[in-house]
N, C-alpha and C positions, 0 to 999 in steps of 0.2 A: 327685658331679659328675665324679670321675675316670672312673667307668664310662661316663658319657654321652660324655665326650670320646673315649674309646676306641671307642665304638660308632658314632659319627658322623664322617664325613670332613670335619668343619668345625672351625673354631677357636671355642671358647666365649669370649664377652665378658661380664665381670661388671660390673654397674653400679657397685658399690662401689669398683671399681678405677679408674673413670674420674674425671677431674678436673672433673666437672660443676660442683661448687660454686664452684671458682676461676673457671671460665669465666663462670658466671652473675654473680658479683660484678664481674668485669671488664666484662661487657656493661652492667651497671647504671651503672657509673662512667663508661663511655665517652660522650663528648659526642655528642649527637644533634641534628640540625637541628630547629627548632621545627615543630610541626604547622601546616601552612598554614591560614589562615583565608580564607573566601570570602564576599563580599557576595552575598546571594541574588539581588540585582538586577544583579550583574555578568555580563559575557558569559562563558559557559561554553564555547560552541563557535560556529564560523561554518560553517554548512552551505550548500552551493550548491543552488539550485533545479535541477530536472532539465533545464530548458531544452528541453522538448518543443515549445513553440510560439514561444519567444523566447530571447534570450541569458540564460544563468544569472545569478542575482543572489545575493550572499552574505547569508545570513539569520543575524542575531545572536540566538541563544537564550541566555537566562540560566539560572543554576542553578535558580531557582524555576520557570521555564518547564518545564524537564525534570522536576523533582521533582513538581510538581503534576500534569502530564500523566500521569506513571507511576501515581501514587496514584489519580487519578480514573479512569483506564482500568482499573486492576485492580479497583476497586470496581464499576465498571459492567459489566465482563465476567464477574464472579463467578469469578475464578480465584485459586488459592492456591499455597502452597509445595509441594503434592503434584504439581503439574504437571511434565511433562517436555517441554521446548521443542525444536523443530527450528530451527536457525539457518541459513537459506539466503539471507539478504539481506545485502548489503554494509553494514558498519557506518558507512561514510561517507555513507550515505543515511539520512535522518531516520527512515524506517520501520524500517530495520534496526537503527539505534542504539537507538531507544526500545523497540521491540517485542521484539527478540531479544537485547539486551544489558542495558539499564537495568531493564526490567520484571522479568526473571528475577532480577537482583541484588536489587531491592527485595523480591521474594518469598522469596529464598533457595532458588530452584528450580533444577533441573538443566537443562542445555542441551547438546545435541549439535550441533556446528557442522560444516558441510561447506564447505571452503575455496573451492571454485568450484562453482556449481550444476550438477548433473547429474541429470536426472530419474530415472535408474535407481539412482544412489547415494542420492538422497533417498528413494525408495520402499523401498530395502533398509534404510536407517537407521530409517525409521518402523516397519517390521515387526520388526526385530531389537532395537531399543532401547525399544520400547513407548512411542513418542511420543504425547503426549496433546494438545499444542497446536501448530498450524501457523499462522503468520502470513506470508502470501506474496502475490505479485501474480498476476493472472489468467494471464499468459503462462507462469508456472511451473506452475500447475495444468494449463494446456493442454498443456505439454510432458510432464507425467506421464501425462496422459490419452492422449497419442499413443503411449506405450510399449506394446508388445504383450505383453511378458513379465510385467508387473505383475499380480499375482493379485487377485481381488476382496476377499480377506480381509486385504490389506496394511494397511488402515486400521482394523482392528477395535479398536485401542486409542484412537482419536481421540475426544477430548471436545469440542474446539473447533477448527474450521478457518476462519480469517478471510481474506477476499480484500480487498485494498485497493490503492491506488496508481493505479488506472485502472478504467474500467467493466468489470464481469464479464460476458462474453458468455453469453447464455442457453444456448448450445450446450455451453459448459464446465460451467456450473452443473448442467444436466440430465444431462450425460454423467457427471459425478462421482457424482451421486445414483443413476443407473441402474447404473453399473458397480461402484462401490465402496461404495454405501450411505452416502455422506457428504454431508451438507447443508452446502454452502459458505455461510457467513455473510458479509455484506458490511459494510465499514466505510468511513469517509470521513475524510480528513485532508489537511493541506498542510504543507510544510516550515515555513511561517510560523506554524503553530499547534502545533508541537512533537511529533507531528503530529495526534494523534487528536482529531476533532471529534465524531463519532458512530460507533456500531457496533451490530451485532446480536450478542447474546450467544447462548450455547447454548440458553437458555430464553426469552429475550425477543427476538423477531424478527418481521419481516413481509417476506415474499417481495417482491422487486423494489425494496426500500428499502435504505438504508445505515444503518438503525437509528435509535435515539434519541440525542439529545445526551448525551455522558457527563456525569458530575456536574460542576457548577460552570461548564459551558459554556452560553452563550446563543446562540440562532440567530434571526435576523430574515430575512424574505423581503420585498424591497422592489422597487418598480417604478422606471421611468425617472426619476420625480420624487423618488426616495429615500424615499417614504412606504410604510409597511407595507401589504402586500397581504392580502386575506382568505385564510383557510385554503383550501388546494387550488389556489391560483393560482401560476403560474410566475413567478419573479422572481430577482433576484440574491441570493445567499446572503451575509449578513453574520454575522460571528462575534465574540463578546466573551467573554473568560475569561482565567484566569491563564496559559494556554498561549500566548497571542498574543505574537509575537516582540517583541524590543526594537526592531528596525528592520533595514533593509537596510544592510549595511556600506558606510560612506562614501557613502551615497545618501540624504541627508536629505529631498530634494524628493520622491523616489519613496516614501519612508516616509510622508510627510505625505499623499501622494496616496491611500494605501490604508488608513491608520489615522486616524480622525477624532478630534476632541477628547474624545469620550466613550469612546474605546477600541474602537470598532467597526471590525473589519478587513473590507475589501471583497475577497471571494475571487475575483471575476470568474467564478464558476461560477453556473449557473442551476439552480434546483431548486424544490421545493415541500414544504411540511409538511402532513401530514394532520391530522385532528382529534385523533389520539393522539400527535402530535409525532414520527411517523416521517418521516424525511427521504428524499426521492427526488432524485437528480441527473438533470437532463434536458438539460443542455448546458453550453457554456462561452461566455461573452460574447465573448471574444477570437477564438473560432473561428466565430462566427456568420456565416452567409452571407446576402447580400441578393440574392435571385433575383427579378428583375422586380418589385422593391419589397416582396417578402415576406421576412420573417425566417425563416431555416431553420437549425436546429442539426444539425451533422453526426452527433451521437449518435443522433438519430432514424433517420437513414438507415442508420447502422452496425448498429443493433439489428435492423432488418429484414433486412439482408444476412446477419447472423449467425444468423438463424432457418433459413437453408437448411442442409439436412443435410450438405452437402459443404464448408461454410465453417467454418473455425476462428476466424478473426479478421478484422476489417475496419477500415479507417481511411479517412475521407473528408475531403477538402480542397476549397476553392473555387478555381477558376481564372477569369481574366477572360474575359468574353464580350461581344461588341459589341452584341448584342440585349438580353440579360437582365442585364447587369452582371457576374454571376457564374453559373457552373454547377458542380454537384457532380461531382467525380471520385473514384472509389473505388479503393482498393488492397486486395486480398483475399489472405489466406493460406488455401489449401485444407487440408482434413484430409488426413492421410497416406494415400496410395494412392487418393484420391478423384479422379473425373473431373469436370471443371468447365469450362464455357466462359463467356465474357463475355456472349454473347447469352442463354444460358440464365439466367444470374443477373439480367440486366437485365429479362427477362420476369417472373421471379419477383418482383423488387422492385416492378414496376408493379402487381401485385395488391394491394399494401398502401400504396403511396405515390402521391401526386398526380404528374402528369406532370412538373411542373417540379422535383420533388424526386428523381425517378429519375436516377441517375448517367448523365451523358452518355457517360462513358468509364469502363471498368472494367479495371484492371490486375491480373492474377493472377500472384502472385509466391510463390516458395518461402519467402522471408524478406524482412523489411523492416528499415531502419535503426532500431536501438534504443539506449536509454541503458543505464547500468550495471545497472539493475534489470529491464531487459527491456521498458520502456515504449516504444512506437513514437514516434520523433521526427518529428512531423508537419512541422516546419520544414524537414526534409530531403527530404520526399516530392516537393516540386515539382521538385527537381533530377532526379528519375527519369523525368519526362515527356519 
């Protein structure tokens, strides 16, 4: 050992000379606070809804809400501890908390976190760290797609890329597949459901849908009379399962309005189930426009606008009209360096939409007001007119 000390410019430390035993005994005798206990039905967190269409509400989620949603999502998505996650969602948002914090902890999987989302940093991390699972919102995938320097093989390690939080534009889905060879799978959830309701996995999916209900989650599609609708019909989506929230914080009346005595939660979203139980989201009841007595869902118009090769993202709201009651107004974000005019886009929309559904006005903007996760805040769009 003397020879080693002389050969290396470092000080050798011998374990037998350390007072480890004395320290260990002292640590064992030292008084420690008791391990806290938690009621599975007790409130674990209060998370606020994104407030895209109305004022945010505090959602009380219990320990059991979060635990069950993590376990059921893991089983339904067929992921395990070998996965390497990319964390690009804020943890104060339910999608970020569950998908990028709790799920990896339950799995014992690795996570690489980016403090503030940047598309170039995200792409670089994916390539350098061998990321296998990405759970993000469409606007983040769109931002990565807009980067010019991201190479086609950046995503070669990806096993599962899930898009959730808002509708995935076909332009982004197809753009990712063509440029990077990555099939973006869609999922559906709400803050009130902890959040995952349904998802497409790497192996079980159907294009244009948000997947099948995860384990232990039930879905009903009901009409205006609250009766179940036949398969393939559009109606309001009701959810029941262990992930449904305890309630809205200090808002018992609003809680009773959305959760009935049998535990069914009224989402306010419109959708349909096919014969194989794949769920499609077709609109939102609160956003529904009434144009000349006809019910029109903004998502239908947005989907048509996003089919234009120069459109990256679209958002549609209704504004008052003396003749028709309401008319649709569209806000559009063009692709980078794309040339686009409102008249051109309106003529494009007319080919697929009835005249009363075609936007009366189209605002082309470089960006739009968004929440912390990048979701467009429709309640603020009216102020831009």
